[in-house]
C-alpha positions as protocol buffer text, in pm:
chain_id: "A"
residue {
  index: 1
  type: MET
  ca { x: -393 y: -3457 z: -1709 }
}
residue {
  index: 2
  type: ALA
  ca { x: -249 y: -3459 z: -1364 }
}
residue {
  index: 3
  type: ALA
  ca { x: -436 y: -3496 z: -1057 }
}
residue {
  index: 4
  type: LEU
  ca { x: -332 y: -3154 z: -931 }
}
residue {
  index: 5
  type: PHE
  ca { x: -625 y: -3040 z: -1183 }
}
residue {
  index: 6
  type: ASP
  ca { x: -848 y: -3333 z: -1223 }
}
residue {
  index: 7
  type: GLU
  ca { x: -1196 y: -3331 z: -1379 }
}
residue {
  index: 8
  type: ALA
  ca { x: -1354 y: -3204 z: -978 }
}
residue {
  index: 9
  type: PHE
  ca { x: -1102 y: -2915 z: -999 }
}
residue {
  index: 10
  type: LEU
  ca { x: -1252 y: -2822 z: -1312 }
}
residue {
  index: 11
  type: LYS
  ca { x: -1576 y: -2816 z: -1195 }
}
residue {
  index: 12
  type: LYS
  ca { x: -1505 y: -2635 z: -934 }
}
residue {
  index: 13
  type: ILE
  ca { x: -1355 y: -2319 z: -1117 }
}
residue {
  index: 14
  type: GLU
  ca { x: -1603 y: -2265 z: -1343 }
}
residue {
  index: 15
  type: LEU
  ca { x: -1849 y: -2321 z: -1049 }
}
residue {
  index: 16
  type: LEU
  ca { x: -1645 y: -2017 z: -913 }
}
residue {
  index: 17
  type: TYR
  ca { x: -1675 y: -1816 z: -1217 }
}
residue {
  index: 18
  type: LEU
  ca { x: -2022 y: -1847 z: -1218 }
}
residue {
  index: 19
  type: VAL
  ca { x: -2029 y: -1694 z: -899 }
}
residue {
  index: 20
  type: SER
  ca { x: -1846 y: -1423 z: -990 }
}
residue {
  index: 21
  type: LYS
  ca { x: -2054 y: -1350 z: -1288 }
}
residue {
  index: 22
  type: LYS
  ca { x: -2358 y: -1352 z: -1084 }
}
residue {
  index: 23
  type: VAL
  ca { x: -2219 y: -1114 z: -849 }
}
residue {
  index: 24
  type: PHE
  ca { x: -2085 y: -863 z: -1052 }
}
residue {
  index: 25
  type: ALA
  ca { x: -2368 y: -938 z: -1342 }
}
residue {
  index: 26
  type: GLY
  ca { x: -2369 y: -639 z: -1622 }
}
residue {
  index: 27
  type: SER
  ca { x: -2018 y: -569 z: -1661 }
}
residue {
  index: 28
  type: ASN
  ca { x: -1826 y: -705 z: -1954 }
}
residue {
  index: 29
  type: GLN
  ca { x: -1503 y: -519 z: -1830 }
}
residue {
  index: 30
  type: ALA
  ca { x: -1245 y: -676 z: -1615 }
}
residue {
  index: 31
  type: PHE
  ca { x: -1293 y: -694 z: -1263 }
}
residue {
  index: 32
  type: ARG
  ca { x: -1016 y: -457 z: -1200 }
}
residue {
  index: 33
  type: ARG
  ca { x: -865 y: -188 z: -1360 }
}
residue {
  index: 34
  type: SER
  ca { x: -526 y: -10 z: -1316 }
}
residue {
  index: 35
  type: LYS
  ca { x: -534 y: 315 z: -1430 }
}
residue {
  index: 36
  type: LYS
  ca { x: -267 y: 515 z: -1633 }
}
residue {
  index: 37
  type: LEU
  ca { x: -292 y: 879 z: -1764 }
}
residue {
  index: 38
  type: GLY
  ca { x: -456 y: 909 z: -2074 }
}
residue {
  index: 39
  type: ALA
  ca { x: -720 y: 1026 z: -2314 }
}
residue {
  index: 40
  type: GLY
  ca { x: -995 y: 896 z: -1992 }
}
residue {
  index: 41
  type: LEU
  ca { x: -1279 y: 1115 z: -1849 }
}
residue {
  index: 42
  type: ASP
  ca { x: -1168 y: 1085 z: -1503 }
}
residue {
  index: 43
  type: VAL
  ca { x: -958 y: 1381 z: -1361 }
}
residue {
  index: 44
  type: ALA
  ca { x: -614 y: 1267 z: -1239 }
}
residue {
  index: 45
  type: ASP
  ca { x: -374 y: 1530 z: -1135 }
}
residue {
  index: 46
  type: PHE
  ca { x: -317 y: 1869 z: -1249 }
}
residue {
  index: 47
  type: ARG
  ca { x: 11 y: 2016 z: -1408 }
}
residue {
  index: 48
  type: PRO
  ca { x: 93 y: 2403 z: -1507 }
}
residue {
  index: 49
  type: TYR
  ca { x: 24 y: 2497 z: -1890 }
}
residue {
  index: 50
  type: VAL
  ca { x: 320 y: 2533 z: -2160 }
}
residue {
  index: 51
  type: PRO
  ca { x: 262 y: 2639 z: -2484 }
}
residue {
  index: 52
  type: GLY
  ca { x: 159 y: 2397 z: -2687 }
}
residue {
  index: 53
  type: ASP
  ca { x: -119 y: 2200 z: -2489 }
}
residue {
  index: 54
  type: ASP
  ca { x: -458 y: 2114 z: -2563 }
}
residue {
  index: 55
  type: LEU
  ca { x: -687 y: 2421 z: -2488 }
}
residue {
  index: 56
  type: ARG
  ca { x: -951 y: 2211 z: -2434 }
}
residue {
  index: 57
  type: HIS
  ca { x: -751 y: 2030 z: -2123 }
}
residue {
  index: 58
  type: ILE
  ca { x: -730 y: 2362 z: -1963 }
}
residue {
  index: 59
  type: ASP
  ca { x: -917 y: 2430 z: -1612 }
}
residue {
  index: 60
  type: TRP
  ca { x: -1101 y: 2730 z: -1696 }
}
residue {
  index: 61
  type: ASN
  ca { x: -1300 y: 2714 z: -1368 }
}
residue {
  index: 62
  type: TYR
  ca { x: -955 y: 2776 z: -1170 }
}
residue {
  index: 63
  type: TYR
  ca { x: -813 y: 3018 z: -1407 }
}
residue {
  index: 64
  type: ALA
  ca { x: -1131 y: 3252 z: -1340 }
}
residue {
  index: 65
  type: GLY
  ca { x: -1026 y: 3281 z: -988 }
}
residue {
  index: 66
  type: THR
  ca { x: -667 y: 3264 z: -1035 }
}
residue {
  index: 67
  type: ARG
  ca { x: -577 y: 3394 z: -1356 }
}
residue {
  index: 68
  type: GLU
  ca { x: -317 y: 3049 z: -1379 }
}
residue {
  index: 69
  type: LEU
  ca { x: -362 y: 2849 z: -1660 }
}
residue {
  index: 70
  type: LEU
  ca { x: -360 y: 2424 z: -1521 }
}
residue {
  index: 71
  type: ILE
  ca { x: -380 y: 2136 z: -1750 }
}
residue {
  index: 72
  type: ARG
  ca { x: -633 y: 1885 z: -1651 }
}
residue {
  index: 73
  type: LEU
  ca { x: -470 y: 1500 z: -1676 }
}
residue {
  index: 74
  type: PHE
  ca { x: -745 y: 1257 z: -1699 }
}
residue {
  index: 75
  type: GLU
  ca { x: -726 y: 835 z: -1626 }
}
residue {
  index: 76
  type: GLU
  ca { x: -724 y: 629 z: -1871 }
}
residue {
  index: 77
  type: GLU
  ca { x: -814 y: 277 z: -1778 }
}
residue {
  index: 78
  type: GLU
  ca { x: -615 y: -34 z: -1887 }
}
residue {
  index: 79
  type: ASP
  ca { x: -662 y: -427 z: -1857 }
}
residue {
  index: 80
  type: LEU
  ca { x: -560 y: -548 z: -1517 }
}
residue {
  index: 81
  type: HIS
  ca { x: -253 y: -721 z: -1515 }
}
residue {
  index: 82
  type: ILE
  ca { x: -233 y: -981 z: -1228 }
}
residue {
  index: 83
  type: TYR
  ca { x: 76 y: -1174 z: -1128 }
}
residue {
  index: 84
  type: PHE
  ca { x: 56 y: -1487 z: -879 }
}
residue {
  index: 85
  type: LEU
  ca { x: 373 y: -1528 z: -711 }
}
residue {
  index: 86
  type: VAL
  ca { x: 401 y: -1887 z: -631 }
}
residue {
  index: 87
  type: ASP
  ca { x: 634 y: -1959 z: -345 }
}
residue {
  index: 88
  type: VAL
  ca { x: 819 y: -2317 z: -420 }
}
residue {
  index: 89
  type: SER
  ca { x: 1110 y: -2303 z: -154 }
}
residue {
  index: 90
  type: LYS
  ca { x: 1190 y: -2632 z: 11 }
}
residue {
  index: 91
  type: SER
  ca { x: 959 y: -2537 z: 319 }
}
residue {
  index: 92
  type: MET
  ca { x: 628 y: -2530 z: 114 }
}
residue {
  index: 93
  type: ARG
  ca { x: 714 y: -2881 z: -21 }
}
residue {
  index: 94
  type: VAL
  ca { x: 745 y: -3052 z: 351 }
}
residue {
  index: 95
  type: GLY
  ca { x: 608 y: -3367 z: 425 }
}
residue {
  index: 96
  type: ASN
  ca { x: 361 y: -3454 z: 103 }
}
residue {
  index: 97
  type: GLY
  ca { x: 434 y: -3153 z: -38 }
}
residue {
  index: 98
  type: ALA
  ca { x: 64 y: -2990 z: 101 }
}
residue {
  index: 99
  type: LYS
  ca { x: 108 y: -2641 z: 75 }
}
residue {
  index: 100
  type: PHE
  ca { x: 278 y: -2613 z: -271 }
}
residue {
  index: 101
  type: ASP
  ca { x: -28 y: -2801 z: -420 }
}
residue {
  index: 102
  type: TYR
  ca { x: -253 y: -2605 z: -227 }
}
residue {
  index: 103
  type: ALA
  ca { x: -57 y: -2271 z: -351 }
}
residue {
  index: 104
  type: ARG
  ca { x: -105 y: -2422 z: -732 }
}
residue {
  index: 105
  type: ARG
  ca { x: -468 y: -2495 z: -702 }
}
residue {
  index: 106
  type: LEU
  ca { x: -559 y: -2151 z: -559 }
}
residue {
  index: 107
  type: SER
  ca { x: -355 y: -1947 z: -805 }
}
residue {
  index: 108
  type: ALA
  ca { x: -490 y: -2168 z: -1094 }
}
residue {
  index: 109
  type: ALA
  ca { x: -846 y: -2076 z: -971 }
}
residue {
  index: 110
  type: LEU
  ca { x: -800 y: -1710 z: -919 }
}
residue {
  index: 111
  type: GLY
  ca { x: -624 y: -1729 z: -1218 }
}
residue {
  index: 112
  type: TYR
  ca { x: -858 y: -1870 z: -1468 }
}
residue {
  index: 113
  type: ILE
  ca { x: -1150 y: -1614 z: -1312 }
}
residue {
  index: 114
  type: GLY
  ca { x: -928 y: -1337 z: -1419 }
}
residue {
  index: 115
  type: LEU
  ca { x: -842 y: -1510 z: -1766 }
}
residue {
  index: 116
  type: ALA
  ca { x: -1217 y: -1550 z: -1840 }
}
residue {
  index: 117
  type: ASN
  ca { x: -1293 y: -1171 z: -1760 }
}
residue {
  index: 118
  type: LEU
  ca { x: -984 y: -1064 z: -2021 }
}
residue {
  index: 119
  type: ASP
  ca { x: -731 y: -960 z: -1716 }
}
residue {
  index: 120
  type: ARG
  ca { x: -391 y: -1033 z: -1814 }
}
residue {
  index: 121
  type: VAL
  ca { x: -258 y: -1362 z: -1596 }
}
residue {
  index: 122
  type: SER
  ca { x: 92 y: -1426 z: -1503 }
}
residue {
  index: 123
  type: ILE
  ca { x: 265 y: -1705 z: -1285 }
}
residue {
  index: 124
  type: VAL
  ca { x: 596 y: -1629 z: -1143 }
}
residue {
  index: 125
  type: PRO
  ca { x: 709 y: -1937 z: -882 }
}
residue {
  index: 126
  type: PHE
  ca { x: 974 y: -1819 z: -665 }
}
residue {
  index: 127
  type: ALA
  ca { x: 1215 y: -1941 z: -407 }
}
residue {
  index: 128
  type: ASP
  ca { x: 1556 y: -1688 z: -336 }
}
residue {
  index: 129
  type: LYS
  ca { x: 1454 y: -1545 z: -700 }
}
residue {
  index: 130
  type: PRO
  ca { x: 1197 y: -1585 z: -957 }
}
residue {
  index: 131
  type: LEU
  ca { x: 1224 y: -1963 z: -1113 }
}
residue {
  index: 132
  type: GLY
  ca { x: 1099 y: -1837 z: -1466 }
}
residue {
  index: 133
  type: VAL
  ca { x: 797 y: -1705 z: -1572 }
}
residue {
  index: 134
  type: LEU
  ca { x: 449 y: -1775 z: -1743 }
}
residue {
  index: 135
  type: PRO
  ca { x: 441 y: -1439 z: -1969 }
}
residue {
  index: 136
  type: PRO
  ca { x: 101 y: -1246 z: -1957 }
}
residue {
  index: 137
  type: SER
  ca { x: -194 y: -1441 z: -2051 }
}
residue {
  index: 138
  type: ARG
  ca { x: -559 y: -1330 z: -2169 }
}
residue {
  index: 139
  type: GLY
  ca { x: -856 y: -1545 z: -2246 }
}
residue {
  index: 140
  type: ARG
  ca { x: -1034 y: -1885 z: -2109 }
}
residue {
  index: 141
  type: SER
  ca { x: -876 y: -2089 z: -2329 }
}
residue {
  index: 142
  type: GLN
  ca { x: -492 y: -1979 z: -2173 }
}
residue {
  index: 143
  type: ILE
  ca { x: -584 y: -2190 z: -1874 }
}
residue {
  index: 144
  type: TRP
  ca { x: -470 y: -2479 z: -2035 }
}
residue {
  index: 145
  type: LYS
  ca { x: -134 y: -2306 z: -2074 }
}
residue {
  index: 146
  type: LEU
  ca { x: -137 y: -2199 z: -1727 }
}
residue {
  index: 147
  type: PHE
  ca { x: -214 y: -2589 z: -1609 }
}
residue {
  index: 148
  type: ARG
  ca { x: 62 y: -2693 z: -1760 }
}
residue {
  index: 149
  type: PHE
  ca { x: 282 y: -2454 z: -1611 }
}
residue {
  index: 150
  type: LEU
  ca { x: 206 y: -2473 z: -1309 }
}
residue {
  index: 151
  type: GLU
  ca { x: 244 y: -2876 z: -1341 }
}
residue {
  index: 152
  type: GLN
  ca { x: 665 y: -2823 z: -1399 }
}
residue {
  index: 153
  type: GLU
  ca { x: 902 y: -2907 z: -1203 }
}
residue {
  index: 154
  type: THR
  ca { x: 1076 y: -2628 z: -1057 }
}
residue {
  index: 155
  type: ALA
  ca { x: 1412 y: -2744 z: -817 }
}
residue {
  index: 156
  type: PRO
  ca { x: 1318 y: -2589 z: -493 }
}
residue {
  index: 157
  type: GLY
  ca { x: 1566 y: -2340 z: -320 }
}
residue {
  index: 158
  type: PRO
  ca { x: 1584 y: -2121 z: 24 }
}
residue {
  index: 159
  type: THR
  ca { x: 1354 y: -1864 z: 49 }
}
residue {
  index: 160
  type: ASP
  ca { x: 1458 y: -1509 z: 26 }
}
residue {
  index: 161
  type: PHE
  ca { x: 1148 y: -1278 z: -25 }
}
residue {
  index: 162
  type: ASP
  ca { x: 1359 y: -935 z: -19 }
}
residue {
  index: 163
  type: ALA
  ca { x: 1585 y: -1068 z: -309 }
}
residue {
  index: 164
  type: ALA
  ca { x: 1323 y: -1265 z: -519 }
}
residue {
  index: 165
  type: LEU
  ca { x: 1043 y: -957 z: -516 }
}
residue {
  index: 166
  type: ARG
  ca { x: 1315 y: -725 z: -584 }
}
residue {
  index: 167
  type: ALA
  ca { x: 1419 y: -957 z: -914 }
}
residue {
  index: 168
  type: PHE
  ca { x: 1054 y: -962 z: -974 }
}
residue {
  index: 169
  type: VAL
  ca { x: 1018 y: -583 z: -980 }
}
residue {
  index: 170
  type: GLY
  ca { x: 1323 y: -574 z: -1223 }
}
residue {
  index: 171
  type: GLN
  ca { x: 1209 y: -797 z: -1484 }
}
residue {
  index: 172
  type: THR
  ca { x: 842 y: -667 z: -1477 }
}
residue {
  index: 173
  type: ARG
  ca { x: 757 y: -365 z: -1655 }
}
residue {
  index: 174
  type: ARG
  ca { x: 395 y: -340 z: -1609 }
}
residue {
  index: 175
  type: ARG
  ca { x: 267 y: -299 z: -1247 }
}
residue {
  index: 176
  type: GLY
  ca { x: -88 y: -438 z: -1127 }
}
residue {
  index: 177
  type: LEU
  ca { x: -187 y: -669 z: -863 }
}
residue {
  index: 178
  type: ALA
  ca { x: 58 y: -918 z: -729 }
}
residue {
  index: 179
  type: VAL
  ca { x: -116 y: -1213 z: -517 }
}
residue {
  index: 180
  type: ILE
  ca { x: 221 y: -1363 z: -302 }
}
residue {
  index: 181
  type: ILE
  ca { x: 67 y: -1718 z: -216 }
}
residue {
  index: 182
  type: SER
  ca { x: 354 y: -1853 z: 23 }
}
residue {
  index: 183
  type: ASP
  ca { x: 416 y: -1987 z: 405 }
}
residue {
  index: 184
  type: PHE
  ca { x: 653 y: -1697 z: 481 }
}
residue {
  index: 185
  type: TYR
  ca { x: 928 y: -1926 z: 614 }
}
residue {
  index: 186
  type: ASP
  ca { x: 1224 y: -1679 z: 576 }
}
residue {
  index: 187
  type: PRO
  ca { x: 1463 y: -1603 z: 824 }
}
residue {
  index: 188
  type: ALA
  ca { x: 1551 y: -1272 z: 693 }
}
residue {
  index: 189
  type: GLY
  ca { x: 1167 y: -1157 z: 703 }
}
residue {
  index: 190
  type: TYR
  ca { x: 955 y: -1044 z: 430 }
}
residue {
  index: 191
  type: VAL
  ca { x: 909 y: -655 z: 501 }
}
residue {
  index: 192
  type: GLU
  ca { x: 1177 y: -494 z: 271 }
}
residue {
  index: 193
  type: GLY
  ca { x: 1021 y: -709 z: -12 }
}
residue {
  index: 194
  type: LEU
  ca { x: 706 y: -637 z: 48 }
}
residue {
  index: 195
  type: ASN
  ca { x: 736 y: -288 z: 95 }
}
residue {
  index: 196
  type: TYR
  ca { x: 948 y: -301 z: -236 }
}
residue {
  index: 197
  type: LEU
  ca { x: 668 y: -422 z: -448 }
}
residue {
  index: 198
  type: ARG
  ca { x: 449 y: -121 z: -291 }
}
residue {
  index: 199
  type: TYR
  ca { x: 686 y: 131 z: -338 }
}
residue {
  index: 200
  type: HIS
  ca { x: 713 y: 40 z: -727 }
}
residue {
  index: 201
  type: ARG
  ca { x: 350 y: 51 z: -738 }
}
residue {
  index: 202
  type: PHE
  ca { x: 211 y: -272 z: -744 }
}
residue {
  index: 203
  type: ASP
  ca { x: -107 y: -350 z: -524 }
}
residue {
  index: 204
  type: PRO
  ca { x: -1 y: -673 z: -322 }
}
residue {
  index: 205
  type: LEU
  ca { x: -262 y: -911 z: -181 }
}
residue {
  index: 206
  type: VAL
  ca { x: -139 y: -1174 z: 60 }
}
residue {
  index: 207
  type: VAL
  ca { x: -240 y: -1500 z: 123 }
}
residue {
  index: 208
  type: GLN
  ca { x: -17 y: -1728 z: 379 }
}
residue {
  index: 209
  type: VAL
  ca { x: -65 y: -2096 z: 386 }
}
residue {
  index: 210
  type: PHE
  ca { x: -15 y: -2315 z: 661 }
}
residue {
  index: 211
  type: ASP
  ca { x: -65 y: -2717 z: 692 }
}
residue {
  index: 212
  type: GLU
  ca { x: -219 y: -2793 z: 1036 }
}
residue {
  index: 213
  type: ASP
  ca { x: -28 y: -3139 z: 1060 }
}
residue {
  index: 214
  type: GLU
  ca { x: 304 y: -2956 z: 1058 }
}
residue {
  index: 215
  type: LEU
  ca { x: 175 y: -2778 z: 1397 }
}
residue {
  index: 216
  type: SER
  ca { x: 118 y: -3087 z: 1576 }
}
residue {
  index: 217
  type: PRO
  ca { x: 453 y: -3327 z: 1474 }
}
residue {
  index: 218
  type: ARG
  ca { x: 387 y: -3630 z: 1602 }
}
residue {
  index: 219
  type: LEU
  ca { x: 769 y: -3681 z: 1806 }
}
residue {
  index: 220
  type: HIS
  ca { x: 852 y: -3712 z: 2154 }
}
residue {
  index: 221
  type: GLY
  ca { x: 1205 y: -3766 z: 2371 }
}
residue {
  index: 222
  type: ASP
  ca { x: 1536 y: -3693 z: 2197 }
}
residue {
  index: 223
  type: VAL
  ca { x: 1532 y: -3621 z: 1805 }
}
residue {
  index: 224
  type: GLU
  ca { x: 1777 y: -3459 z: 1573 }
}
residue {
  index: 225
  type: LEU
  ca { x: 1589 y: -3189 z: 1384 }
}
residue {
  index: 226
  type: VAL
  ca { x: 1695 y: -3090 z: 1044 }
}
residue {
  index: 227
  type: ASP
  ca { x: 1613 y: -2725 z: 877 }
}
residue {
  index: 228
  type: CYS
  ca { x: 1473 y: -2802 z: 561 }
}
residue {
  index: 229
  type: GLU
  ca { x: 1607 y: -2533 z: 400 }
}
residue {
  index: 230
  type: THR
  ca { x: 1945 y: -2480 z: 516 }
}
residue {
  index: 231
  type: ASP
  ca { x: 2023 y: -2863 z: 612 }
}
residue {
  index: 232
  type: ALA
  ca { x: 2095 y: -2714 z: 965 }
}
residue {
  index: 233
  type: ARG
  ca { x: 2057 y: -2972 z: 1232 }
}
residue {
  index: 234
  type: VAL
  ca { x: 1987 y: -2954 z: 1600 }
}
residue {
  index: 235
  type: LEU
  ca { x: 1943 y: -3200 z: 1874 }
}
residue {
  index: 236
  type: VAL
  ca { x: 1639 y: -3147 z: 2076 }
}
residue {
  index: 237
  type: THR
  ca { x: 1414 y: -3333 z: 2373 }
}
residue {
  index: 238
  type: VAL
  ca { x: 1125 y: -3295 z: 2222 }
}
residue {
  index: 239
  type: THR
  ca { x: 819 y: -3261 z: 2541 }
}
residue {
  index: 240
  type: PRO
  ca { x: 445 y: -3135 z: 2540 }
}
residue {
  index: 241
  type: SER
  ca { x: 600 y: -2804 z: 2685 }
}
residue {
  index: 242
  type: LEU
  ca { x: 842 y: -2747 z: 2366 }
}
residue {
  index: 243
  type: LEU
  ca { x: 571 y: -2844 z: 2150 }
}
residue {
  index: 244
  type: ALA
  ca { x: 343 y: -2579 z: 2240 }
}
residue {
  index: 245
  type: GLN
  ca { x: 626 y: -2319 z: 2252 }
}
residue {
  index: 246
  type: TYR
  ca { x: 668 y: -2434 z: 1886 }
}
residue {
  index: 247
  type: ARG
  ca { x: 277 y: -2367 z: 1796 }
}
residue {
  index: 248
  type: GLN
  ca { x: 316 y: -2034 z: 1986 }
}
residue {
  index: 249
  type: ALA
  ca { x: 565 y: -1913 z: 1747 }
}
residue {
  index: 250
  type: HIS
  ca { x: 396 y: -2011 z: 1496 }
}
residue {
  index: 251
  type: THR
  ca { x: 98 y: -1828 z: 1591 }
}
residue {
  index: 252
  type: ASP
  ca { x: 336 y: -1551 z: 1651 }
}
residue {
  index: 253
  type: LEU
  ca { x: 482 y: -1559 z: 1295 }
}
residue {
  index: 254
  type: MET
  ca { x: 116 y: -1546 z: 1123 }
}
residue {
  index: 255
  type: ASN
  ca { x: 22 y: -1273 z: 1330 }
}
residue {
  index: 256
  type: ARG
  ca { x: 311 y: -1051 z: 1248 }
}
residue {
  index: 257
  type: VAL
  ca { x: 256 y: -1147 z: 917 }
}
residue {
  index: 258
  type: GLU
  ca { x: -131 y: -1033 z: 946 }
}
residue {
  index: 259
  type: ASP
  ca { x: -22 y: -705 z: 1113 }
}
residue {
  index: 260
  type: PHE
  ca { x: 231 y: -595 z: 910 }
}
residue {
  index: 261
  type: CYS
  ca { x: -54 y: -596 z: 619 }
}
residue {
  index: 262
  type: ARG
  ca { x: -333 y: -415 z: 803 }
}
residue {
  index: 263
  type: GLN
  ca { x: -92 y: -150 z: 894 }
}
residue {
  index: 264
  type: LYS
  ca { x: 9 y: -133 z: 483 }
}
residue {
  index: 265
  type: ASN
  ca { x: -326 y: -140 z: 400 }
}
residue {
  index: 266
  type: VAL
  ca { x: -259 y: -485 z: 207 }
}
residue {
  index: 267
  type: LEU
  ca { x: -510 y: -762 z: 193 }
}
residue {
  index: 268
  type: TYR
  ca { x: -443 y: -1053 z: 394 }
}
residue {
  index: 269
  type: PHE
  ca { x: -542 y: -1384 z: 410 }
}
residue {
  index: 270
  type: ARG
  ca { x: -451 y: -1678 z: 667 }
}
residue {
  index: 271
  type: THR
  ca { x: -594 y: -2031 z: 562 }
}
residue {
  index: 272
  type: PRO
  ca { x: -467 y: -2405 z: 633 }
}
residue {
  index: 273
  type: VAL
  ca { x: -450 y: -2632 z: 346 }
}
residue {
  index: 274
  type: GLN
  ca { x: -709 y: -2857 z: 470 }
}
residue {
  index: 275
  type: ARG
  ca { x: -978 y: -2570 z: 399 }
}
residue {
  index: 276
  type: PRO
  ca { x: -1124 y: -2650 z: 53 }
}
residue {
  index: 277
  type: PHE
  ca { x: -963 y: -2387 z: -160 }
}
residue {
  index: 278
  type: ASP
  ca { x: -1288 y: -2265 z: -325 }
}
residue {
  index: 279
  type: GLU
  ca { x: -1406 y: -2158 z: 42 }
}
residue {
  index: 280
  type: LEU
  ca { x: -1139 y: -1953 z: 26 }
}
residue {
  index: 281
  type: VAL
  ca { x: -1189 y: -1811 z: -324 }
}
residue {
  index: 282
  type: LEU
  ca { x: -1556 y: -1682 z: -199 }
}
residue {
  index: 283
  type: GLN
  ca { x: -1375 y: -1520 z: 89 }
}
residue {
  index: 284
  type: VAL
  ca { x: -1126 y: -1332 z: -143 }
}
residue {
  index: 285
  type: PHE
  ca { x: -1446 y: -1233 z: -325 }
}
residue {
  index: 286
  type: ARG
  ca { x: -1645 y: -1112 z: -49 }
}
residue {
  index: 287
  type: MET
  ca { x: -1310 y: -887 z: 97 }
}
residue {
  index: 288
  type: GLY
  ca { x: -1306 y: -736 z: -244 }
}
residue {
  index: 289
  type: GLY
  ca { x: -964 y: -845 z: -258 }
}
residue {
  index: 290
  type: PHE
  ca { x: -957 y: -974 z: -623 }
}
residue {
  index: 291
  type: LEU
  ca { x: -1287 y: -845 z: -789 }
}
residue {
  index: 292
  type: ARG
  ca { x: -1391 y: -477 z: -783 }
}
């Protein structure tokens, strides 16, 4: 087994699973459920009666007051589909690839909890398009298949949120929770892609990762900077003032992503890769983003 998912990692995710079981004790169901119209107990909506409808589903109380026949439509629970959309673009692999490894460990940890609680878990690496997919799996024994998939090498490309998320929606029949793990380094932005997910009834959860080492580069004087995704080059003179502007621009980017998510009622988490991934998982639990 690669060092990415070593024995210490396995112990941590098992402990996280036990913590989640303690928090949500007494439930043998998956932590979260998606809803569809069916033969459940909770009323989801109404529609006019048409000949042939089951008379037992008529809302007789409404009929008594209005003399109009309405049919009650019920909710039916089904296993939640959880999709981990993991950014594997070039920017995620800058330096020693700490952001890339962190994203894979985080998706594996949350994925293990989903599998163990009988949700359907899928992994979708992406850059400017989805780069393969681990089909939905269910059950704790499937974690090894998830590990092997995440350990596979993928050819990194430039980030294109809009194109990648549109392609994901187009190839995904079942709606569910879409956990997006990325540094959000896309010059074209992320708004259209996230809105496209929401419009097509996916429930996004955003995790923005960054490397604190990137915010304090050991540079000074005249240097040539190379864009890690486009290979564009620019000559600059690095000064303390320029480094301060760079750090502020990075903070502004993260704040814009967070503000957008808040406005759209999308759960947002920000984390440096220096933070232990299990601490972030527990924060996600506390915020109700993954378990409910």
